[in-house]
Structures are given as C-alpha cells and as structure tokens.
C-alpha positions as CSV (number, residue, x, y, z in Angstrom):
1,M,73.6,81.5,178.1
2,I,77.8,80.6,177.8
3,E,79.4,82.7,180.1
4,E,80.9,86.7,179.7
5,E,84.7,84.8,181.3
6,A,84.3,81.8,177.6
7,F,85.2,84.6,176.2
8,R,88.2,86.6,177.4
9,P,91.7,86.2,175.3
10,E,94.6,85.2,176.6
11,K,95.8,88.4,177.5
12,E,94.5,90.8,179.8
13,Y,92.9,93.7,177.7
14,K,90.6,96.3,177.9
15,H,87.4,94.8,176.5
16,L,83.9,96.3,175.6
17,G,80.9,94.7,177.1
18,Y,79.7,91.2,175.7
19,N,77.2,88.9,174.4
20,Q,74.7,92.7,174.6
21,L,73.7,92.1,171.0
22,S,72.1,89.7,169.2
23,L,71.7,88.5,165.2
24,R,68.9,90.3,164.1
25,H,71.2,93.9,166.5
26,A,74.4,92.7,163.9
27,V,72.0,92.8,161.0
28,S,70.4,95.7,161.6
29,Q,74.3,97.9,162.8
30,A,75.4,96.8,158.6
31,I,72.2,97.5,157.0
32,G,71.4,100.7,159.2
33,L,75.6,101.9,158.5
34,N,74.3,101.1,155.0
35,A,70.8,103.3,155.3
36,P,68.3,102.3,152.6
37,G,66.6,105.0,152.5
38,G,68.8,107.6,151.2
39,T,71.2,105.3,149.0
40,I,67.9,104.9,147.6
41,V,67.4,108.4,147.4
42,L,70.9,110.0,146.0
43,Y,72.9,107.1,145.0
44,V,70.7,105.9,142.3
45,A,69.9,109.6,141.3
46,G,73.5,110.8,141.7
47,T,74.3,107.2,139.7
48,A,72.6,108.2,136.5
49,A,73.2,111.7,136.5
50,L,76.6,110.5,136.6
51,L,76.1,108.3,133.5
52,T,74.0,110.9,131.8
53,F,76.4,113.5,131.7
54,T,79.8,111.0,131.7
55,F,78.5,109.3,128.4
56,S,75.7,111.7,127.0
57,K,75.7,110.1,123.8
58,Y,73.3,108.1,125.6
59,P,70.4,110.2,127.3
60,D,68.2,107.2,128.3
61,G,70.8,105.1,129.6
62,A,69.8,105.7,133.3
63,F,66.8,102.8,133.0
64,S,70.2,99.7,132.7
65,I,70.4,101.1,137.0
66,P,68.7,98.1,138.0
67,L,71.7,96.4,135.9
68,I,74.1,98.8,137.0
69,L,73.3,97.5,140.6
70,L,73.3,94.0,140.4
71,M,76.7,94.3,138.9
72,A,77.7,96.2,142.1
73,L,75.3,93.5,144.3
74,I,78.2,91.0,142.6
75,V,81.4,92.1,143.0
76,Y,80.5,93.9,146.7
77,S,79.0,90.2,147.1
78,M,82.4,88.8,146.5
79,M,84.6,92.1,148.2
80,S,82.6,90.6,151.7
81,Y,83.5,87.3,151.7
82,S,87.5,87.6,152.0
83,S,85.3,89.0,154.9
84,Y,83.1,86.3,156.0
85,E,85.4,84.1,155.6
86,F,87.8,86.2,158.6
87,S,84.8,86.7,160.7
88,K,84.5,82.9,161.3
89,Y,88.2,83.2,163.5
90,L,88.3,86.7,164.1
91,S,86.3,89.1,166.4
92,S,87.7,91.7,167.4
93,S,86.8,95.5,167.3
94,G,89.5,96.1,165.4
95,G,87.5,94.7,162.6
96,Y,89.5,94.6,159.0
97,Y,92.4,95.7,160.7
98,T,92.7,92.9,162.6
99,F,92.1,90.2,159.3
100,V,95.1,92.3,158.0
101,A,97.5,92.4,160.5
102,N,97.5,88.7,161.1
103,G,97.5,87.7,157.4
104,L,99.7,90.9,155.6
105,G,101.1,91.9,158.8
106,R,101.2,94.9,161.5
107,A,102.7,97.6,158.3
108,A,99.6,96.8,156.4
109,G,97.4,96.1,159.5
110,L,98.6,99.7,160.6
111,T,97.3,100.7,157.1
112,T,94.3,99.0,157.3
113,A,93.4,101.0,161.2
114,L,93.8,104.4,159.1
115,S,92.2,103.8,155.7
116,Y,89.1,102.0,157.9
117,I,88.4,105.6,160.3
118,S,89.5,107.7,157.7
119,Y,86.3,106.1,155.3
120,Q,84.3,105.7,158.8
121,I,84.5,109.4,159.9
122,L,84.0,111.1,156.0
123,S,81.3,108.5,155.4
124,F,79.5,109.8,158.8
125,T,80.4,112.9,158.2
126,G,80.1,113.3,153.9
127,F,76.8,110.6,153.8
128,G,75.0,111.1,157.1
129,I,75.1,115.0,158.2
130,L,75.7,116.5,155.1
131,G,73.6,114.3,153.6
132,F,70.6,114.9,155.7
133,I,71.9,118.9,155.6
134,G,71.9,118.8,151.7
135,F,69.2,116.5,151.0
136,A,66.8,118.5,154.0
137,Y,67.6,121.8,152.5
138,A,67.0,120.7,148.3
139,I,63.6,120.1,149.5
140,L,61.7,122.1,152.0
141,P,61.2,124.7,149.7
142,S,59.7,122.8,147.4
143,I,57.2,121.2,149.5
144,G,56.5,125.2,150.6
145,I,58.6,126.2,154.4
146,T,60.7,128.2,153.7
147,V,63.8,128.2,155.8
148,P,64.7,131.0,157.5
149,Y,68.5,132.2,157.0
150,V,69.3,129.6,154.8
151,N,73.1,130.9,154.3
152,I,73.5,129.9,158.2
153,L,71.1,128.0,159.8
154,W,73.3,124.7,158.4
155,I,76.1,124.7,160.7
156,P,74.4,125.5,164.1
157,V,71.7,122.3,163.0
158,T,74.6,120.0,161.7
159,V,76.3,120.8,164.9
160,A,73.5,119.6,167.1
161,F,72.7,116.8,164.8
162,I,76.6,115.4,165.7
163,L,75.7,116.0,169.2
164,F,72.5,114.1,169.5
165,V,74.2,111.2,167.5
166,S,77.4,111.5,170.3
167,V,74.8,110.9,173.2
168,L,73.0,108.5,171.8
169,I,76.3,106.4,170.8
170,Y,77.6,107.4,174.0
171,K,73.8,106.0,175.7
172,G,74.4,101.9,174.9
173,I,75.2,100.3,171.9
174,K,72.0,98.1,173.5
175,P,69.9,101.1,173.5
176,S,71.3,102.5,170.1
177,L,70.9,99.2,168.2
178,K,67.3,98.6,168.9
179,Y,66.3,102.0,167.9
180,V,67.7,101.4,164.7
181,S,66.9,97.6,164.7
182,Y,63.6,98.9,164.7
183,A,63.8,101.9,162.5
184,I,65.1,99.5,159.9
185,L,63.1,97.1,159.8
186,I,60.2,99.9,158.9
187,E,62.6,101.6,156.3
188,V,63.2,98.0,154.5
189,I,58.7,97.2,154.6
190,F,57.9,100.6,153.3
191,F,60.5,100.2,150.0
192,I,60.0,96.8,149.1
193,S,55.9,97.0,149.4
194,S,56.3,100.6,147.9
195,S,57.8,98.9,144.9
196,I,56.2,96.1,144.0
197,Y,52.7,98.6,144.5
198,L,54.6,101.1,141.7
199,I,55.5,98.0,139.7
200,G,52.0,96.6,139.7
201,V,50.6,99.7,138.4
202,N,53.0,100.4,136.1
203,H,52.9,96.8,134.4
204,A,51.4,97.4,131.2
205,S,55.6,98.9,131.0
206,L,57.2,96.1,132.5
207,T,60.5,94.9,130.5
208,I,63.3,93.3,130.8
209,K,65.4,96.2,128.8
210,P,66.5,97.7,133.0
211,F,69.3,94.1,133.6
212,T,70.5,95.0,130.1
213,A,72.8,97.2,128.1
214,I,70.1,97.5,124.9
215,P,69.5,101.5,126.6
216,V,73.6,102.2,126.6
217,G,73.3,101.8,123.3
218,G,75.1,97.8,124.1
219,N,78.3,99.5,125.3
220,F,79.5,97.1,128.2
221,F,82.2,99.1,129.0
222,I,80.0,101.8,130.5
223,L,78.1,99.4,133.0
224,L,81.2,98.3,134.5
225,A,82.8,102.2,134.8
226,M,78.6,103.3,136.0
227,M,79.3,100.1,138.7
228,V,82.7,101.4,140.0
229,Y,80.4,104.2,141.4
230,A,77.5,102.1,142.2
231,I,79.6,99.6,144.0
232,G,78.9,102.3,147.3
233,S,75.4,101.9,147.1
234,F,76.1,98.4,149.0
235,V,78.9,100.1,151.6
236,G,78.0,98.6,155.0
237,V,77.3,94.8,154.8
238,G,80.6,94.8,156.8
239,G,79.5,96.9,159.3
240,S,78.4,94.5,162.1
241,I,82.7,93.2,162.0
242,P,83.8,95.9,164.4
243,I,80.7,94.9,166.9
244,A,81.5,91.5,167.3
245,E,83.6,91.2,170.6
246,E,79.4,93.0,171.8
247,T,77.8,90.0,170.3
248,R,76.8,87.0,171.3
249,D,78.4,84.0,169.7
250,P,79.8,86.6,167.3
251,K,82.0,83.7,165.1
252,K,78.3,82.5,163.8
253,N,76.1,85.2,163.9
254,V,79.0,87.9,162.7
255,P,79.2,85.6,159.5
256,R,75.4,85.0,159.7
257,S,75.0,89.5,159.6
258,I,76.3,89.5,156.5
259,I,74.9,87.0,154.4
260,A,71.7,88.8,155.1
261,S,73.1,92.3,154.7
262,I,73.7,90.9,151.2
263,L,70.4,89.9,150.3
264,I,68.4,92.6,153.1
265,L,70.5,95.4,150.8
266,G,69.7,93.7,147.4
267,I,66.8,93.4,147.1
268,T,65.9,95.9,148.7
269,I,68.2,98.9,146.6
270,I,67.4,96.6,143.5
271,L,64.2,96.3,143.8
272,A,63.0,100.2,144.2
273,S,65.8,101.2,141.2
274,Y,63.9,99.5,138.9
275,A,60.3,100.5,140.7
276,E,61.7,103.8,140.0
277,V,63.1,103.7,136.0
278,I,60.4,101.6,135.5
279,S,57.6,104.5,137.2
280,W,59.4,107.5,135.8
281,G,59.3,105.7,131.5
282,Y,62.1,104.7,129.2
283,V,61.4,107.8,127.0
284,N,62.4,110.3,130.2
285,M,65.7,108.8,131.2
286,S,67.4,112.4,130.2
287,S,65.8,113.9,132.9
288,F,66.3,111.5,135.5
289,G,68.1,112.8,138.5
290,T,69.6,115.6,136.8
291,G,66.9,119.0,137.9
292,A,67.0,120.8,140.8
293,G,65.6,120.5,144.0
294,I,63.0,117.8,143.9
295,G,63.9,117.5,140.6
296,A,66.9,116.2,141.0
297,Y,65.8,113.2,143.4
298,P,63.6,111.0,141.6
299,V,61.6,109.2,144.0
300,L,60.7,111.7,145.6
301,S,58.1,112.9,142.0
302,I,57.1,109.2,141.5
303,Y,56.2,108.6,145.7
304,K,55.1,112.2,145.2
305,N,52.6,111.4,142.4
306,G,52.7,107.4,141.2
307,F,50.3,106.8,144.3
308,A,46.6,107.6,142.9
309,G,43.7,107.6,146.6
310,L,46.9,107.9,148.2
311,G,47.0,111.7,148.1
312,V,50.8,113.1,149.8
313,I,51.0,110.4,152.2
314,P,53.4,108.4,150.7
315,F,55.5,110.8,149.6
316,V,55.5,111.9,153.8
317,V,56.4,108.9,155.2
318,L,59.1,108.3,152.2
319,L,60.6,111.7,153.6
320,I,60.1,110.9,157.9
321,I,62.0,107.8,156.4
322,V,64.9,108.9,154.7
323,M,65.9,111.4,157.5
324,N,65.6,108.6,159.4
325,S,67.5,106.4,157.1
326,F,70.1,109.4,157.5
327,F,70.7,109.4,161.1
328,T,70.1,105.1,161.8
329,A,73.9,105.8,159.0
330,T,75.1,108.6,161.5
331,V,74.7,106.2,164.4
332,S,76.1,103.3,162.8
333,L,78.8,104.5,162.1
334,G,80.2,106.4,164.9
335,T,79.4,103.2,166.7
336,N,81.9,101.4,164.1
337,A,85.0,104.2,163.6
338,S,85.1,104.4,168.4
339,R,85.3,100.8,168.6
340,V,88.1,100.7,165.9
341,I,89.9,103.6,167.1
342,F,89.1,101.8,171.0
343,S,90.9,98.8,169.4
344,L,94.3,100.8,168.2
345,S,94.0,102.5,171.4
346,R,93.1,99.0,173.9
347,E,96.7,97.6,172.2
348,G,98.9,100.6,172.7
349,V,98.8,102.5,168.9
350,I,97.2,105.3,169.9
351,P,97.3,107.0,173.6
352,E,95.9,105.4,176.0
353,K,93.0,107.2,176.7
354,L,90.8,106.5,174.0
355,S,90.4,103.1,175.4
356,R,88.3,104.1,178.5
357,T,85.3,103.2,179.3
358,N,82.7,104.0,181.4
359,L,80.0,101.6,183.0
360,K,78.2,100.5,180.3
361,G,81.8,99.6,178.1
362,V,81.3,102.8,176.2
363,P,84.7,104.0,174.5
364,V,83.9,107.3,176.0
365,Y,86.7,109.8,174.7
366,A,86.8,107.8,171.8
367,I,83.2,108.8,171.1
368,I,84.0,112.5,172.0
369,F,87.1,112.2,169.4
370,I,85.2,111.0,166.6
371,T,82.5,114.0,167.7
372,V,85.5,117.0,167.2
373,I,86.9,115.5,164.4
374,S,83.3,115.5,162.9
375,I,82.4,119.0,163.6
376,A,85.7,120.2,162.0
377,I,84.7,118.7,159.0
378,V,81.7,118.8,159.0
379,L,82.4,123.0,158.8
380,S,85.6,123.2,157.4
381,T,84.1,121.8,154.1
382,G,80.9,123.2,154.2
383,I,81.9,126.6,154.2
384,A,84.7,125.8,151.4
385,F,82.2,125.0,148.7
386,E,80.3,128.0,150.0
387,L,83.1,130.6,149.0
388,L,83.9,128.4,146.1
389,Y,79.4,128.2,145.3
390,P,78.9,131.9,146.8
391,G,74.5,131.7,146.9
392,K,74.3,128.7,146.2
393,I,74.3,126.8,149.5
394,I,71.6,123.9,148.1
395,D,74.8,123.0,145.9
396,A,77.5,123.9,147.7
397,L,75.7,121.2,150.5
398,L,75.3,118.7,147.9
399,Y,78.9,119.5,146.8
400,S,80.3,119.1,149.7
401,S,78.3,116.2,151.0
402,V,79.7,114.5,147.2
403,F,83.1,115.5,147.8
404,L,83.8,113.3,150.7
405,L,82.2,110.4,149.8
406,V,84.0,110.7,146.3
407,L,87.4,111.1,148.8
408,E,86.5,108.3,150.6
409,S,85.8,106.0,147.9
410,P,89.5,104.7,146.7
411,I,90.2,104.8,150.7
412,S,87.6,101.9,151.2
413,Y,88.9,100.1,148.3
414,I,92.0,99.8,150.1
415,V,90.5,98.6,153.1
416,H,89.1,95.2,151.1
417,I,92.1,95.1,149.1
418,L,94.1,94.4,151.7
419,T,91.8,92.2,153.4
420,N,91.2,90.3,150.1
421,T,94.8,89.5,150.5
422,S,95.4,88.8,153.8
423,L,93.0,85.5,153.6
424,H,95.2,82.8,152.5
425,M,97.9,84.3,153.9
426,Y,96.1,83.5,157.2
427,L,94.9,80.6,156.6
428,K,97.9,79.3,155.0
429,K,100.0,80.2,158.7
430,K,97.4,79.2,160.9
431,G,97.8,75.4,159.0
432,M,94.2,75.8,158.2
433,K,93.2,73.8,154.4
434,T,93.0,76.5,151.5
435,H,91.1,76.9,148.7
436,V,92.3,78.2,145.3
437,F,88.7,79.7,143.7
438,R,87.6,80.6,146.9
439,H,90.8,82.1,149.0
440,I,92.8,83.0,146.0
441,I,90.1,83.3,143.3
442,I,87.2,84.8,144.6
443,P,88.7,87.7,146.9
444,G,91.5,88.1,143.6
445,I,88.8,89.6,141.0
446,S,86.8,91.5,143.8
447,S,90.9,93.5,144.4
448,I,91.6,93.7,140.5
449,T,87.7,95.3,140.4
450,L,88.6,98.0,142.9
451,V,92.1,98.4,140.9
452,G,90.5,99.2,138.1
453,A,87.9,101.6,140.1
454,I,90.9,103.8,142.2
455,I,92.2,103.6,137.9
456,A,88.8,104.7,136.6
457,A,87.9,107.7,138.7
458,V,91.4,109.1,137.7
459,Y,90.8,108.5,134.1
460,F,87.4,109.5,133.6
461,D,88.9,113.4,134.7
462,L,85.5,113.9,136.0
463,S,84.3,117.5,136.4
464,A,83.9,119.0,139.7
465,P,83.5,118.8,142.3
466,Y,83.6,115.0,142.0
467,I,88.0,115.0,140.6
468,Y,87.8,117.6,143.6
469,G,87.6,114.0,146.2
470,V,89.6,112.4,143.8
471,Y,92.1,114.4,144.0
472,G,92.1,114.9,147.4
473,S,92.0,110.7,148.5
474,L,94.9,110.3,146.7
475,V,96.6,112.8,148.5
476,W,95.0,111.7,151.8
477,V,96.8,107.6,150.8
478,V,100.2,109.4,150.2
479,V,98.7,110.6,153.3
480,I,98.4,107.7,155.4
481,A,101.0,105.9,153.8
482,I,103.8,108.2,155.2
483,T,102.2,107.4,158.8
484,V,102.5,104.2,158.2
485,V,106.2,104.7,157.9
486,V,107.3,106.9,160.1
487,M,104.8,105.0,162.5
488,Y,107.2,101.4,161.8
489,T,110.4,103.1,161.3
490,K,110.7,105.4,165.1
491,Y,107.4,104.1,166.2
492,R,107.4,100.9,166.1
493,K,107.2,99.2,169.3
494,N,103.6,100.7,169.5
495,L,102.6,98.4,166.9
496,D,104.0,95.6,168.7
497,N,99.9,94.1,169.9
498,L,98.5,95.2,166.3
499,G,95.8,92.7,166.1
500,D,96.4,90.7,169.0
501,F,93.1,91.1,170.8
502,S,90.6,88.2,169.7
503,L,87.7,86.1,171.3
C-alpha cells in the first residue's frame, strides 16, 4: 500500500483523510448521486409528460423516450470526457473548479466553484429531499395510507430527513459510502433483472420503434429538444471527482469510475425505460406520466400489475428501493458539496472555519453550513408553492421539487461548459500533447449542445412551474457573475491560491 506521505502536495494545506476509498466506493458515490431508482421513476415520467404537453400533436411521442435517453447519454458522455481527462492529472476535493482554475484562470475557477456548489445544494434539496417527500405524498394515499396533518407534516419530516443525512455524512465518508455501495448494487441488480423480466413477458410487443423518431412523426427536432431535459437523467457520472483525494490511487481510479458509471447508468436507465414503454403500450402513451397520484409514475403501475404470480412483492420492493434511492442521492450530494466548500476554505477563498475537520477528516463546519442552507431552501420553497397552490399540497411539493431541479440545470451546464473549455488550455500550459478531435472537437460539441439547452429552456416558454425555475436560474447566474466580479476586483488576494491544491 502506498504511504500517505507520498500523496502530500508541495504546499502544506489542510487535507482530508487519504486512501480511505476504493474504486468500488468511487463508482458507488457517482451512481448514488445519480439515484437510478429515483431517476427511473421521476425523470422518465417527467420527460414523457413534458413531451406530451409541449408537443400535443404527437400524443404517442413518449414512446421514443428510450431514444431520447440514449441521445442524452451520448451527450453526457461527451460532457464527461473533459472531466475524465482532467482527473488523470489533478486530484482535489475542489473537483471541477480546480480543473477550470488551472485551465482558464481564477475568475473562471471561482465561477465554476460557486456554480457547482449551487447545483449540488439545489439537487440535494430539490431531488433528494423534496423529490422524496413529493413522491411519498403522491403514492401513500394510492396504497391506502392516510397522511395526517397533510399540509404541515412535511415540514418536520423534511427537517428530520436533512438532519439524519447530515449526521451520516458527519460519521465519515467510508461508513456512509459502504452503505451506499451495497444499496446501489441491490438497486442496479433489481432494475436490470426486473426490466428483463418485463421485456420477456411483453415479448409479443417488442419493437425497435422506441429507438426511432417514428412516435414523433419523424421530427428529430422534438427529440433534440427533449434530450435537453433528459440530460439530467445522467447527472452524477462525475460524482467521484470531489472525493478524489480520499480515494486510493485517484489518478487511475477516478477516471475508471467515470467510465464505469456511464456504462452502469446507461444500461440500467435505458433498459428500464424500454421495459416501461413496451409494458405500457404504444397506443396508451398519451397517459404515460400524465396522471395524478400513482398515475403520475407509470413505473409504479407497471410494477404493481405487471408481475403475474408475484403479487405486490415487486411493487413493494420497488417502493423501498426508490425511497432509499432518494436517500443515497442526498448522502452523495451532501458529501460532494461539503468537500468543495472545504476546498474553497482551505485555499483561503472563504472563511477558514469551513475547512476545519474532525479526527476522521470530516469537514464538520462545511456540513453544518450545508444543513442550515438546505433546511432554509426546502422550507422557503415548499411553503412558497404551498401558498401558490393552496389546498394542493401534493402538487405544491412536486412543483417545488421541479422548480429547484429546473433552477439548477443551466447552472450545472455552466460547470461543464467551463470544464470543456479549460481542457485544451490546461494541456497547452503544461506543454502536453493535444489532439484536435479529443481535446477540442468532443468538448466543443458538448459545450454547443449545453448552450443550446440553455437557449431552448428560454425559447420554449414553458408553462408554470417549469418557467419559474428557468427565470430563477437566469437570476442566479447573474448573482454568481456579480459575486465573481466583486471578489476579483475587491478581494482578489483571496483568490491567490484558488485551484492550487492537488495530490
């Protein structure tokens, strides 16, 4: 085993615990952050519903969801290529902002840092917390469970959920990821095996049509537009990057984890989506993801009724796995956000207290900061939508979750655009050999796609609550830009060490 001293950087910085995690942990962190169970339930149905409402001329269009997801996977793989290349040279809890700072400079690095922290916390609250609560509120009445004090109970439940996750992260990264790794293994095996079963049961309906543009009348533009929103289905591929300095041999294991995550998530999510649309049936696609309660989640109806002879067992197992999927996502998201905040503090950009760790190398104050901010975001957003939709608590919680997810999407795109742009610059600075296709064309196509995604989000003028998130995101981007300008002009000395730390 390589000694810890071999990993010490040239400058004496505070550091996290080295050599705690294996490749298995790194892959689990990435897949856990993605939450395949939650993605299969929410993103597949959400993208289908958005397609149906936006392009009502094609009521069967959602049958092309597997193709849309495949396109999204290809684009996200291209987005991840720059991260894959960077992670072979730089290993830091600063993650993406360390990459960008070393390529484009400190102002771009700070922009990346603020954007990354923003979208991790927004995903933590929107997908992990409110996604969990909204999902629970939507399905419990459908399975005969009455929720008491329905309009207020969600508040103490969400606070307790956030505190529980924070305590688990505080206990140390290895214990939390040990749990996540076993949970993810069970989750992936369950969805792959059950999807194969569903495809086998519906073998008479098997068709290549879900991987074509036929369901949308051959209009490839519609597929591209929906692909923009489906990209979020694979967020998490780079989830191992901020835990690089806690991973053994990070310059090998982090790149490997990116490739493994793409393969595992791609197979699991696309296979599950194909099993869903085949089970639902082409002629029924107008109702796919557009119902209320359990009807808003087609996969639940499929698992409740599609396993002859097994009764409700697959359905119950699905519910447990999806609930746990939201939980593992919050653990992974909170872990990553705390590492990036720790890194910024360690390098003197933000107050030093946020980089203090306990004996296990856990950034305690960074975790407390995320806990407080997350509770504030969840409560303010949930209550705001409850006031906008009085008497419709389920809608309010689901809309608040969607609002935060739409809000974070363009911000996450900015992180990848800056990372893509940085790669060639970094290699040139270091005097390393560059390749036009791998280091310019692939990142360039990815960035152009992401810019198109941001433009499309505004151009389509989506109905509420989607459009609220788009407008909110534009405002937040302006806030980040102003913060960077102020820091770079008035507090430039604080940025002197930004991005310097790497193993």
